[in-house]
NUROKE-608840 format. One record per residue: x, y, z of N, C-alpha, C in turn; chain; residue in one letter; residue number from 1. Coordinates in steps of 0.2 Angstrom, whole numbers, always signed. Layout:
<sites>
+--------+---------+-------+---------+----------+-------+--------+---------+-------+-------+------+-------+
: n_east : n_north :  n_up : ca_east : ca_north : ca_up : c_east : c_north :  c_up : torza : dolo : kevex :
+--------+---------+-------+---------+----------+-------+--------+---------+-------+-------+------+-------+
:      X :       Y :     Z :       X :        Y :     Z :      X :       Y :     Z :     A :    a :   NUM :
...
+--------+---------+-------+---------+----------+-------+--------+---------+-------+-------+------+-------+
</sites>
This chain:
<sites>
+--------+---------+-------+---------+----------+-------+--------+---------+-------+-------+------+-------+
: n_east : n_north :  n_up : ca_east : ca_north : ca_up : c_east : c_north :  c_up : torza : dolo : kevex :
+--------+---------+-------+---------+----------+-------+--------+---------+-------+-------+------+-------+
:     +4 :      -6 :    +0 :      +0 :       +0 :    +0 :     +4 :      +6 :    +0 :     A :    m :     1 :
:     +3 :     +11 :    -4 :      +7 :      +17 :    -5 :     +6 :     +21 :    +1 :     A :    a :     2 :
:    +11 :     +24 :    +4 :     +11 :      +29 :    +9 :    +14 :     +35 :    +7 :     A :    v :     3 :
:    +11 :     +41 :    +8 :     +13 :      +47 :    +7 :    +20 :     +49 :   +11 :     A :    l :     4 :
:    +24 :     +52 :    +8 :     +30 :      +54 :   +11 :    +29 :     +59 :   +17 :     A :    d :     5 :
:    +24 :     +64 :   +16 :     +22 :      +68 :   +21 :    +15 :     +67 :   +24 :     A :    k :     6 :
:    +15 :     +65 :   +30 :      +8 :      +64 :   +33 :     +4 :     +70 :   +34 :     A :    p :     7 :
:     -3 :     +69 :   +34 :      -7 :      +74 :   +34 :    -11 :     +74 :   +41 :     A :    i :     8 :
:    -10 :     +79 :   +45 :     -14 :      +78 :   +52 :    -20 :     +83 :   +52 :     A :    l :     9 :
:    -26 :     +80 :   +53 :     -32 :      +84 :   +53 :    -33 :     +85 :   +61 :     A :    v :    10 :
:    -34 :     +91 :   +62 :     -35 :      +94 :   +69 :    -41 :     +98 :   +70 :     A :    i :    11 :
:    -43 :     +99 :   +76 :     -48 :     +104 :   +78 :    -45 :    +111 :   +80 :     A :    g :    12 :
:    -49 :    +115 :   +83 :     -47 :     +122 :   +85 :    -41 :    +121 :   +90 :     A :    d :    13 :
:    -36 :    +125 :   +89 :     -30 :     +124 :   +94 :    -32 :    +127 :  +101 :     A :    k :    14 :
:    -37 :    +131 :  +102 :     -38 :     +134 :  +108 :    -42 :    +128 :  +112 :     A :    n :    15 :
:    -46 :    +124 :  +109 :     -50 :     +119 :  +112 :    -49 :    +112 :  +112 :     A :    y :    16 :
:    -45 :    +110 :  +106 :     -45 :     +103 :  +105 :    -39 :    +100 :  +108 :     A :    s :    17 :
:    -40 :     +97 :  +114 :     -35 :      +94 :  +118 :    -32 :     +88 :  +115 :     A :    s :    18 :
:    -36 :     +84 :  +112 :     -34 :      +78 :  +108 :    -30 :     +79 :  +102 :     A :    w :    19 :
:    -32 :     +85 :   +99 :     -28 :      +87 :   +93 :    -21 :     +89 :   +95 :     A :    s :    20 :
:    -20 :     +92 :  +101 :     -14 :      +95 :  +103 :     -9 :     +90 :  +104 :     A :    m :    21 :
:    -11 :     +84 :  +106 :      -6 :      +79 :  +108 :     -2 :     +77 :  +102 :     A :    r :    22 :
:     -5 :     +74 :   +97 :      +0 :      +72 :   +92 :     +3 :     +77 :   +88 :     A :    p :    23 :
:     +0 :     +83 :   +88 :      +3 :      +89 :   +84 :    +10 :     +90 :   +88 :     A :    w :    24 :
:    +10 :     +90 :   +94 :     +16 :      +92 :   +98 :    +21 :     +86 :   +97 :     A :    l :    25 :
:    +19 :     +80 :   +97 :     +23 :      +74 :   +96 :    +27 :     +75 :   +89 :     A :    a :    26 :
:    +23 :     +76 :   +84 :     +25 :      +77 :   +77 :    +30 :     +83 :   +76 :     A :    l :    27 :
:    +28 :     +88 :   +79 :     +32 :      +94 :   +79 :    +39 :     +93 :   +83 :     A :    t :    28 :
:    +38 :     +91 :   +89 :     +44 :      +90 :   +93 :    +49 :     +85 :   +90 :     A :    a :    29 :
:    +46 :     +80 :   +86 :     +50 :      +75 :   +83 :    +53 :     +77 :   +76 :     A :    g :    30 :
:    +52 :     +83 :   +74 :     +55 :      +86 :   +68 :    +52 :     +83 :   +62 :     A :    g :    31 :
:    +46 :     +80 :   +62 :     +43 :      +77 :   +57 :    +39 :     +82 :   +52 :     A :    i :    32 :
:    +40 :     +82 :   +46 :     +37 :      +87 :   +41 :    +30 :     +84 :   +40 :     A :    d :    33 :
:    +25 :     +88 :   +42 :     +18 :      +86 :   +40 :    +14 :     +92 :   +38 :     A :    f :    34 :
:     +8 :     +90 :   +35 :      +3 :      +95 :   +33 :     -2 :     +95 :   +38 :     A :    e :    35 :
:     -4 :    +101 :   +39 :      -9 :     +102 :   +44 :    -16 :    +104 :   +41 :     A :    e :    36 :
:    -21 :    +101 :   +43 :     -28 :     +102 :   +40 :    -32 :    +104 :   +46 :     A :    v :    37 :
:    -35 :    +110 :   +46 :     -39 :     +112 :   +52 :    -46 :    +112 :   +50 :     A :    h :    38 :
:    -50 :    +109 :   +55 :     -57 :     +108 :   +54 :    -60 :    +112 :   +60 :     A :    v :    39 :
:    -64 :    +118 :   +59 :     -67 :     +122 :   +64 :    -72 :    +118 :   +68 :     A :    k :    40 :
:    -72 :    +118 :   +74 :     -76 :     +115 :   +78 :    -82 :    +119 :   +80 :     A :    l :    41 :
:    -88 :    +115 :   +83 :     -94 :     +119 :   +85 :    -97 :    +123 :   +80 :     A :    r :    42 :
:    -98 :    +120 :   +74 :    -102 :     +123 :   +69 :   -106 :    +117 :   +66 :     A :    t :    43 :
:   -111 :    +119 :   +62 :    -116 :     +114 :   +59 :   -112 :    +110 :   +54 :     A :    e :    44 :
:   -107 :    +112 :   +51 :    -103 :     +109 :   +46 :    -97 :    +104 :   +49 :     A :    e :    45 :
:    -96 :    +105 :   +55 :     -90 :     +101 :   +58 :    -90 :     +94 :   +57 :     A :    t :    46 :
:    -96 :     +91 :   +58 :     -96 :      +83 :   +58 :    -95 :     +81 :   +51 :     A :    k :    47 :
:    -98 :     +84 :   +46 :     -97 :      +82 :   +39 :    -90 :     +84 :   +37 :     A :    a :    48 :
:    -87 :     +89 :   +39 :     -80 :      +91 :   +37 :    -75 :     +86 :   +40 :     A :    a :    49 :
:    -76 :     +83 :   +46 :     -72 :      +78 :   +49 :    -73 :     +72 :   +45 :     A :    i :    50 :
:    -79 :     +70 :   +44 :     -80 :      +64 :   +40 :    -77 :     +63 :   +33 :     A :    l :    51 :
:    -75 :     +69 :   +30 :     -72 :      +69 :   +24 :    -65 :     +66 :   +25 :     A :    r :    52 :
:    -62 :     +67 :   +31 :     -55 :      +65 :   +32 :    -55 :     +58 :   +36 :     A :    h :    53 :
:    -59 :     +58 :   +41 :     -59 :      +52 :   +46 :    -65 :     +48 :   +47 :     A :    s :    54 :
:    -65 :     +42 :   +45 :     -71 :      +38 :   +46 :    -74 :     +37 :   +53 :     A :    p :    55 :
:    -70 :     +38 :   +58 :     -72 :      +38 :   +65 :    -76 :     +44 :   +66 :     A :    s :    56 :
:    -76 :     +50 :   +62 :     -79 :      +56 :   +64 :    -76 :     +60 :   +69 :     A :    g :    57 :
:    -70 :     +58 :   +71 :     -66 :      +62 :   +76 :    -60 :     +65 :   +74 :     A :    t :    58 :
:    -58 :     +70 :   +77 :     -51 :      +72 :   +76 :    -47 :     +72 :   +83 :     A :    v :    59 :
:    -41 :     +71 :   +83 :     -36 :      +71 :   +77 :    -37 :     +65 :   +73 :     A :    p :    60 :
:    -35 :     +65 :   +66 :     -34 :      +59 :   +62 :    -28 :     +61 :   +58 :     A :    a :    61 :
:    -23 :     +56 :   +57 :     -17 :      +56 :   +53 :    -18 :     +52 :   +47 :     A :    m :    62 :
:    -17 :     +55 :   +41 :     -18 :      +52 :   +34 :    -11 :     +50 :   +32 :     A :    k :    63 :
:    -10 :     +44 :   +31 :      -4 :      +41 :   +27 :     -6 :     +38 :   +21 :     A :    l :    64 :
:     -6 :     +42 :   +16 :      -9 :      +39 :   +10 :    -16 :     +37 :   +10 :     A :    g :    65 :
:    -17 :     +30 :    +9 :     -24 :      +28 :   +10 :    -26 :     +26 :   +17 :     A :    a :    66 :
:    -21 :     +26 :   +21 :     -22 :      +24 :   +28 :    -24 :     +30 :   +33 :     A :    v :    67 :
:    -29 :     +29 :   +37 :     -31 :      +34 :   +42 :    -30 :     +32 :   +49 :     A :    v :    68 :
:    -26 :     +35 :   +53 :     -25 :      +34 :   +60 :    -29 :     +39 :   +64 :     A :    i :    69 :
:    -35 :     +37 :   +66 :     -39 :      +42 :   +70 :    -39 :     +42 :   +78 :     A :    p :    70 :
:    -33 :     +42 :   +80 :     -32 :      +41 :   +87 :    -25 :     +44 :   +90 :     A :    e :    71 :
:    -26 :     +48 :   +95 :     -20 :      +52 :   +97 :    -14 :     +48 :   +99 :     A :    s :    72 :
:    -15 :     +43 :  +104 :      -9 :      +40 :  +106 :     -6 :     +36 :  +101 :     A :    l :    73 :
:    -10 :     +33 :   +96 :      -7 :      +29 :   +91 :     -3 :     +34 :   +86 :     A :    a :    74 :
:     -5 :     +40 :   +85 :      -1 :      +44 :   +81 :     +5 :     +46 :   +85 :     A :    i :    75 :
:     +5 :     +47 :   +91 :     +11 :      +49 :   +95 :    +16 :     +43 :   +95 :     A :    c :    76 :
:    +13 :     +37 :   +95 :     +18 :      +31 :   +95 :    +21 :     +31 :   +88 :     A :    e :    77 :
:    +17 :     +32 :   +83 :     +20 :      +33 :   +76 :    +26 :     +38 :   +76 :     A :    w :    78 :
:    +24 :     +44 :   +79 :     +29 :      +49 :   +79 :    +36 :     +47 :   +82 :     A :    a :    79 :
:    +35 :     +44 :   +88 :     +41 :      +41 :   +91 :    +45 :     +37 :   +87 :     A :    a :    80 :
:    +42 :     +33 :   +83 :     +46 :      +28 :   +78 :    +49 :     +32 :   +73 :     A :    e :    81 :
:    +46 :     +38 :   +71 :     +48 :      +41 :   +65 :    +52 :     +48 :   +66 :     A :    e :    82 :
:    +53 :     +49 :   +73 :     +56 :      +55 :   +75 :    +63 :     +57 :   +72 :     A :    s :    83 :
:    +64 :     +63 :   +69 :     +70 :      +65 :   +66 :    +74 :     +69 :   +71 :     A :    r :    84 :
:    +71 :     +70 :   +77 :     +75 :      +75 :   +82 :    +77 :     +72 :   +89 :     A :    s :    85 :
:    +78 :     +65 :   +88 :     +79 :      +62 :   +95 :    +73 :     +58 :   +97 :     A :    g :    86 :
:    +75 :     +53 :  +102 :     +69 :      +49 :  +104 :    +64 :     +52 :  +108 :     A :    p :    87 :
:    +57 :     +50 :  +106 :     +52 :      +53 :  +110 :    +49 :     +48 :  +115 :     A :    l :    88 :
:    +53 :     +42 :  +116 :     +52 :      +37 :  +121 :    +58 :     +36 :  +124 :     A :    l :    89 :
:    +59 :     +35 :  +131 :     +65 :      +34 :  +134 :    +68 :     +28 :  +131 :     A :    p :    90 :
:    +75 :     +28 :  +131 :     +79 :      +22 :  +129 :    +79 :     +16 :  +134 :     A :    e :    91 :
:    +79 :     +18 :  +140 :     +79 :      +12 :  +145 :    +72 :      +9 :  +145 :     A :    d :    92 :
:    +72 :      +2 :  +144 :     +66 :       -2 :  +144 :    +61 :      -1 :  +149 :     A :    p :    93 :
:    +63 :      +0 :  +156 :     +59 :       +1 :  +161 :    +56 :      +8 :  +161 :     A :    v :    94 :
:    +60 :     +13 :  +160 :     +57 :      +20 :  +159 :    +53 :     +20 :  +153 :     A :    a :    95 :
:    +54 :     +17 :  +148 :     +50 :      +17 :  +142 :    +43 :     +14 :  +143 :     A :    r :    96 :
:    +43 :      +8 :  +147 :     +37 :       +5 :  +149 :    +33 :     +10 :  +154 :     A :    a :    97 :
:    +36 :     +13 :  +158 :     +33 :      +18 :  +163 :    +30 :     +24 :  +159 :     A :    v :    98 :
:    +34 :     +26 :  +154 :     +31 :      +32 :  +150 :    +25 :     +30 :  +146 :     A :    c :    99 :
:    +25 :     +24 :  +143 :     +19 :      +21 :  +140 :    +13 :     +21 :  +145 :     A :    r :   100 :
:    +15 :     +18 :  +151 :      +9 :      +17 :  +156 :     +6 :     +24 :  +158 :     A :    a :   101 :
:    +10 :     +29 :  +159 :      +7 :      +35 :  +162 :     +3 :     +39 :  +156 :     A :    v :   102 :
:     +6 :     +38 :  +150 :      +3 :      +40 :  +144 :     -4 :     +37 :  +143 :     A :    s :   103 :
:     -5 :     +31 :  +144 :     -11 :      +27 :  +143 :    -16 :     +29 :  +149 :     A :    a :   104 :
:    -13 :     +30 :  +155 :     -18 :      +32 :  +160 :    -20 :     +39 :  +159 :     A :    e :   105 :
:    -16 :     +44 :  +156 :     -19 :      +50 :  +154 :    -24 :     +49 :  +148 :     A :    m :   106 :
:    -23 :     +45 :  +144 :     -27 :      +44 :  +138 :    -34 :     +42 :  +141 :     A :    h :   107 :
:    -35 :     +38 :  +146 :     -41 :      +35 :  +148 :    -44 :     +37 :  +154 :     A :    s :   108 :
:    -40 :     +42 :  +158 :     -43 :      +44 :  +164 :    -44 :     +51 :  +165 :     A :    g :   109 :
:    -45 :     +53 :  +172 :     -46 :      +60 :  +174 :    -52 :     +63 :  +171 :     A :    f :   110 :
:    -58 :     +59 :  +171 :     -64 :      +61 :  +168 :    -67 :     +68 :  +172 :     A :    a :   111 :
:    -66 :     +68 :  +178 :     -69 :      +74 :  +182 :    -65 :     +80 :  +180 :     A :    s :   112 :
:    -58 :     +80 :  +179 :     -54 :      +86 :  +177 :    -56 :     +88 :  +170 :     A :    l :   113 :
:    -57 :     +83 :  +165 :     -59 :      +84 :  +158 :    -66 :     +88 :  +158 :     A :    r :   114 :
:    -71 :     +85 :  +162 :     -77 :      +88 :  +162 :    -78 :     +95 :  +165 :     A :    r :   115 :
:    -75 :     +96 :  +171 :     -75 :     +102 :  +174 :    -71 :    +108 :  +172 :     A :    e :   116 :
:    -65 :    +106 :  +168 :     -60 :     +111 :  +166 :    -59 :    +109 :  +159 :     A :    c :   117 :
:    -63 :    +110 :  +154 :     -62 :     +109 :  +147 :    -56 :    +114 :  +145 :     A :    p :   118 :
:    -53 :    +111 :  +140 :     -47 :     +115 :  +138 :    -49 :    +122 :  +135 :     A :    m :   119 :
:    -46 :    +127 :  +137 :     -48 :     +134 :  +134 :    -41 :    +138 :  +135 :     A :    d :   120 :
:    -37 :    +136 :  +130 :     -30 :     +138 :  +131 :    -29 :    +146 :  +133 :     A :    m :   121 :
:    -32 :    +150 :  +129 :     -31 :     +157 :  +129 :    -35 :    +161 :  +135 :     A :    l :   122 :
:    -39 :    +157 :  +139 :     -43 :     +160 :  +144 :    -40 :    +160 :  +150 :     A :    a :   123 :
:    -42 :    +164 :  +155 :     -40 :     +164 :  +162 :    -46 :    +163 :  +166 :     A :    d :   124 :
:    -46 :    +157 :  +169 :     -52 :     +156 :  +173 :    -49 :    +154 :  +181 :     A :    h :   125 :
:    -45 :    +159 :  +183 :     -42 :     +158 :  +189 :    -48 :    +159 :  +195 :     A :    g :   126 :
:    -47 :    +155 :  +200 :     -52 :     +155 :  +205 :    -58 :    +150 :  +204 :     A :    g :   127 :
:    -57 :    +146 :  +199 :     -62 :     +141 :  +197 :    -63 :    +136 :  +203 :     A :    h :   128 :
:    -69 :    +135 :  +204 :     -70 :     +130 :  +210 :    -69 :    +123 :  +207 :     A :    p :   129 :
:    -66 :    +119 :  +211 :     -65 :     +112 :  +210 :    -69 :    +107 :  +214 :     A :    f :   130 :
:    -72 :    +102 :  +211 :     -75 :      +97 :  +215 :    -70 :     +93 :  +219 :     A :    s :   131 :
:    -73 :     +89 :  +224 :     -68 :      +84 :  +227 :    -66 :     +79 :  +222 :     A :    d :   132 :
:    -70 :     +77 :  +217 :     -68 :      +72 :  +212 :    -62 :     +75 :  +208 :     A :    a :   133 :
:    -63 :     +81 :  +206 :     -58 :      +84 :  +202 :    -51 :     +85 :  +205 :     A :    c :   134 :
:    -52 :     +87 :  +212 :     -46 :      +87 :  +216 :    -42 :     +80 :  +216 :     A :    r :   135 :
:    -46 :     +75 :  +217 :     -43 :      +68 :  +217 :    -39 :     +67 :  +210 :     A :    v :   136 :
:    -42 :     +69 :  +204 :     -38 :      +69 :  +198 :    -32 :     +73 :  +198 :     A :    d :   137 :
:    -32 :     +79 :  +201 :     -27 :      +84 :  +201 :    -21 :     +81 :  +205 :     A :    i :   138 :
:    -23 :     +78 :  +211 :     -18 :      +75 :  +215 :    -15 :     +69 :  +212 :     A :    a :   139 :
:    -19 :     +65 :  +208 :     -16 :      +59 :  +205 :    -11 :     +61 :  +200 :     A :    r :   140 :
:    -12 :     +67 :  +196 :      -8 :      +69 :  +191 :     -1 :     +72 :  +194 :     A :    i :   141 :
:     -2 :     +75 :  +200 :      +4 :      +78 :  +203 :     +8 :     +72 :  +205 :     A :    e :   142 :
:     +5 :     +67 :  +208 :      +9 :      +61 :  +210 :    +13 :     +58 :  +204 :     A :    a :   143 :
:     +9 :     +57 :  +198 :     +13 :      +54 :  +192 :    +19 :     +58 :  +190 :     A :    i :   144 :
:    +17 :     +65 :  +190 :     +23 :      +69 :  +188 :    +29 :     +69 :  +193 :     A :    w :   145 :
:    +27 :     +69 :  +199 :     +33 :      +69 :  +204 :    +37 :     +62 :  +204 :     A :    d :   146 :
:    +33 :     +57 :  +203 :     +36 :      +50 :  +203 :    +41 :     +50 :  +196 :     A :    a :   147 :
:    +38 :     +52 :  +191 :     +42 :      +52 :  +185 :    +48 :     +56 :  +185 :     A :    c :   148 :
:    +47 :     +62 :  +188 :     +53 :      +67 :  +188 :    +58 :     +64 :  +193 :     A :    r :   149 :
:    +56 :     +61 :  +199 :     +61 :      +59 :  +203 :    +65 :     +53 :  +201 :     A :    r :   150 :
:    +61 :     +48 :  +198 :     +64 :      +42 :  +195 :    +68 :     +42 :  +189 :     A :    e :   151 :
:    +65 :     +46 :  +184 :     +68 :      +46 :  +177 :    +69 :     +53 :  +174 :     A :    y :   152 :
:    +68 :     +58 :  +178 :     +69 :      +65 :  +176 :    +76 :     +68 :  +176 :     A :    g :   153 :
:    +81 :     +65 :  +178 :     +87 :      +68 :  +178 :    +90 :     +69 :  +171 :     A :    r :   154 :
:    +93 :     +75 :  +170 :     +95 :      +77 :  +163 :    +91 :     +81 :  +159 :     A :    g :   155 :
:    +85 :     +83 :  +162 :     +81 :      +88 :  +159 :    +75 :     +90 :  +163 :     A :    g :   156 :
:    +71 :     +95 :  +161 :     +65 :      +97 :  +165 :    +59 :     +94 :  +164 :     A :    p :   157 :
:    +59 :     +88 :  +160 :     +52 :      +85 :  +158 :    +51 :     +79 :  +162 :     A :    y :   158 :
:    +46 :     +75 :  +160 :     +44 :      +70 :  +165 :    +49 :     +64 :  +165 :     A :    l :   159 :
:    +53 :     +63 :  +159 :     +58 :      +58 :  +158 :    +65 :     +61 :  +157 :     A :    f :   160 :
:    +66 :     +67 :  +159 :     +72 :      +71 :  +157 :    +71 :     +75 :  +151 :     A :    g :   161 :
:    +72 :     +71 :  +145 :     +71 :      +74 :  +138 :    +63 :     +73 :  +137 :     A :    a :   162 :
:    +61 :     +77 :  +132 :     +54 :      +78 :  +131 :    +52 :     +71 :  +127 :     A :    w :   163 :
:    +46 :     +69 :  +129 :     +44 :      +62 :  +127 :    +36 :     +62 :  +125 :     A :    t :   164 :
:    +34 :     +57 :  +123 :     +27 :      +56 :  +121 :    +22 :     +58 :  +128 :     A :    v :   165 :
:    +25 :     +56 :  +134 :     +21 :      +57 :  +140 :    +20 :     +65 :  +141 :     A :    a :   166 :
:    +25 :     +69 :  +139 :     +24 :      +76 :  +139 :    +19 :     +78 :  +134 :     A :    d :   167 :
:    +19 :     +75 :  +128 :     +14 :      +77 :  +124 :     +7 :     +75 :  +126 :     A :    a :   168 :
:     +6 :     +69 :  +129 :      +0 :      +67 :  +132 :     -3 :     +72 :  +138 :     A :    m :   169 :
:     +2 :     +74 :  +142 :      +0 :      +78 :  +148 :     +0 :     +86 :  +146 :     A :    f :   170 :
:     +1 :     +88 :  +140 :      +2 :      +95 :  +138 :     -5 :     +98 :  +139 :     A :    a :   171 :
:    -11 :     +95 :  +137 :     -17 :      +99 :  +138 :    -19 :     +99 :  +145 :     A :    p :   172 :
:    -16 :     +95 :  +150 :     -17 :      +96 :  +157 :    -13 :    +102 :  +159 :     A :    v :   173 :
:     -7 :    +103 :  +157 :      -3 :     +109 :  +158 :     -7 :    +115 :  +156 :     A :    v :   174 :
:    -10 :    +115 :  +150 :     -14 :     +120 :  +148 :    -20 :    +122 :  +153 :     A :    s :   175 :
:    -23 :    +116 :  +155 :     -29 :     +117 :  +160 :    -26 :    +120 :  +166 :     A :    r :   176 :
:    -21 :    +118 :  +169 :     -18 :     +121 :  +175 :    -16 :    +128 :  +174 :     A :    f :   177 :
:    -14 :    +130 :  +169 :     -12 :     +137 :  +167 :    -19 :    +141 :  +167 :     A :    v :   178 :
:    -24 :    +138 :  +164 :     -30 :     +142 :  +163 :    -34 :    +142 :  +169 :     A :    t :   179 :
:    -35 :    +137 :  +173 :     -39 :     +137 :  +179 :    -36 :    +138 :  +186 :     A :    y :   180 :
:    -29 :    +137 :  +186 :     -25 :     +139 :  +191 :    -26 :    +136 :  +198 :     A :    g :   181 :
:    -26 :    +129 :  +198 :     -27 :     +126 :  +204 :    -20 :    +126 :  +208 :     A :    p :   182 :
:    -21 :    +126 :  +215 :     -15 :     +126 :  +219 :    -11 :    +120 :  +218 :     A :    h :   183 :
:     -5 :    +120 :  +216 :      -1 :     +114 :  +214 :     +5 :    +113 :  +219 :     A :    l :   184 :
:     +7 :    +107 :  +220 :     +13 :     +106 :  +224 :    +19 :    +109 :  +220 :     A :    l :   185 :
:    +24 :    +111 :  +223 :     +30 :     +115 :  +220 :    +33 :    +111 :  +214 :     A :    p :   186 :
:    +33 :    +104 :  +215 :     +36 :     +100 :  +209 :    +32 :    +100 :  +203 :     A :    s :   187 :
:    +25 :    +100 :  +204 :     +21 :     +101 :  +199 :    +21 :    +108 :  +195 :     A :    a :   188 :
:    +21 :    +113 :  +200 :     +21 :     +120 :  +197 :    +28 :    +121 :  +193 :     A :    a :   189 :
:    +33 :    +118 :  +195 :     +39 :     +118 :  +191 :    +39 :    +115 :  +184 :     A :    d :   190 :
:    +35 :    +109 :  +184 :     +34 :     +105 :  +178 :    +30 :    +109 :  +173 :     A :    y :   191 :
:    +24 :    +112 :  +176 :     +20 :     +116 :  +172 :    +24 :    +122 :  +169 :     A :    v :   192 :
:    +28 :    +125 :  +172 :     +32 :     +131 :  +170 :    +37 :    +128 :  +164 :     A :    a :   193 :
:    +40 :    +123 :  +165 :     +45 :     +120 :  +160 :    +41 :    +118 :  +154 :     A :    a :   194 :
:    +35 :    +114 :  +155 :     +32 :     +111 :  +149 :    +28 :    +116 :  +145 :     A :    a :   195 :
:    +26 :    +122 :  +148 :     +22 :     +127 :  +145 :    +27 :    +131 :  +141 :     A :    s :   196 :
:    +33 :    +131 :  +142 :     +38 :     +135 :  +138 :    +42 :    +130 :  +133 :     A :    h :   197 :
:    +40 :    +124 :  +132 :     +43 :     +120 :  +127 :    +41 :    +123 :  +120 :     A :    h :   198 :
:    +46 :    +123 :  +115 :     +45 :     +127 :  +109 :    +39 :    +124 :  +105 :     A :    p :   199 :
:    +37 :    +118 :  +105 :     +32 :     +115 :  +102 :    +25 :    +117 :  +105 :     A :    a :   200 :
:    +25 :    +118 :  +112 :     +19 :     +120 :  +116 :    +18 :    +127 :  +114 :     A :    y :   201 :
:    +23 :    +131 :  +114 :     +23 :     +138 :  +112 :    +20 :    +139 :  +105 :     A :    q :   202 :
:    +23 :    +135 :  +100 :     +20 :     +136 :   +93 :    +13 :    +134 :   +93 :     A :    a :   203 :
:    +11 :    +129 :   +96 :      +3 :     +127 :   +96 :     -1 :    +133 :   +99 :     A :    w :   204 :
:     +2 :    +136 :  +105 :      -2 :     +142 :  +108 :     -2 :    +148 :  +103 :     A :    r :   205 :
:     +4 :    +149 :   +99 :      +3 :     +154 :   +94 :     -2 :    +153 :   +89 :     A :    a :   206 :
:     -2 :    +147 :   +87 :      -7 :     +145 :   +82 :    -14 :    +146 :   +85 :     A :    g :   207 :
:    -16 :    +145 :   +91 :     -22 :     +146 :   +94 :    -24 :    +154 :   +94 :     A :    a :   208 :
:    -19 :    +158 :   +95 :     -19 :     +165 :   +95 :    -21 :    +167 :   +88 :     A :    e :   209 :
:    -18 :    +165 :   +83 :     -19 :     +166 :   +76 :    -26 :    +165 :   +74 :     A :    e :   210 :
:    -28 :    +159 :   +76 :     -35 :     +156 :   +74 :    -40 :    +161 :   +77 :     A :    q :   211 :
:    -39 :    +163 :   +84 :     -44 :     +167 :   +87 :    -44 :    +174 :   +84 :     A :    l :   212 :
:    -38 :    +177 :   +82 :     -38 :     +183 :   +79 :    -41 :    +184 :   +72 :     A :    a :   213 :
:    -40 :    +178 :   +68 :     -43 :     +178 :   +62 :    -50 :    +175 :   +61 :     A :    t :   214 :
:    -52 :    +172 :   +66 :     -59 :     +168 :   +66 :    -59 :    +162 :   +62 :     A :    g :   215 :
:    -53 :    +160 :   +60 :     -53 :     +154 :   +56 :    -52 :    +147 :   +60 :     A :    c :   216 :
+--------+---------+-------+---------+----------+-------+--------+---------+-------+-------+------+-------+
</sites>
């Protein structure tokens, strides 16, 4: 089956689409040349526009020739294998397994945080009230970050030292914490500061600002 040299990543609005953000960051941080197709969310045409690219009717979706991969973590794993800018998964087998485990937990968990604090990257919702269930999610995220940094984070400011797929998976949480301003443990606050200044994160944010300014 023919595969295009340049993948096409179909994404939603950069201010709101947390799932789109994850593989976009992985591809960008991996130095992978890709074409970006933006589908504007929350319109009457959104569903039909997505279905033109993705049979699942969801974004993100990555198109590799006739192949469509409509799933964020799978795209991140592909980016890790194709990275031109160094590994996006730790080289140590144990660290790599832990990286995949915490990425999967992020992928499937933290429903209260997602529901109560939807991604709104350019907003400031400081003082937002958090339910007990949401605070449990936040505490678990802090624990994951602290454990990863202590055990595997030597040599860099990110979860496994160098920037990895796990950082891509947690990037929308970083954005939520910036937007909603929960009180964080010092180690978690330090990680938020580092992750939110990563060049790929900053590039995504700049894209969100451009979309908001142009209405596109």
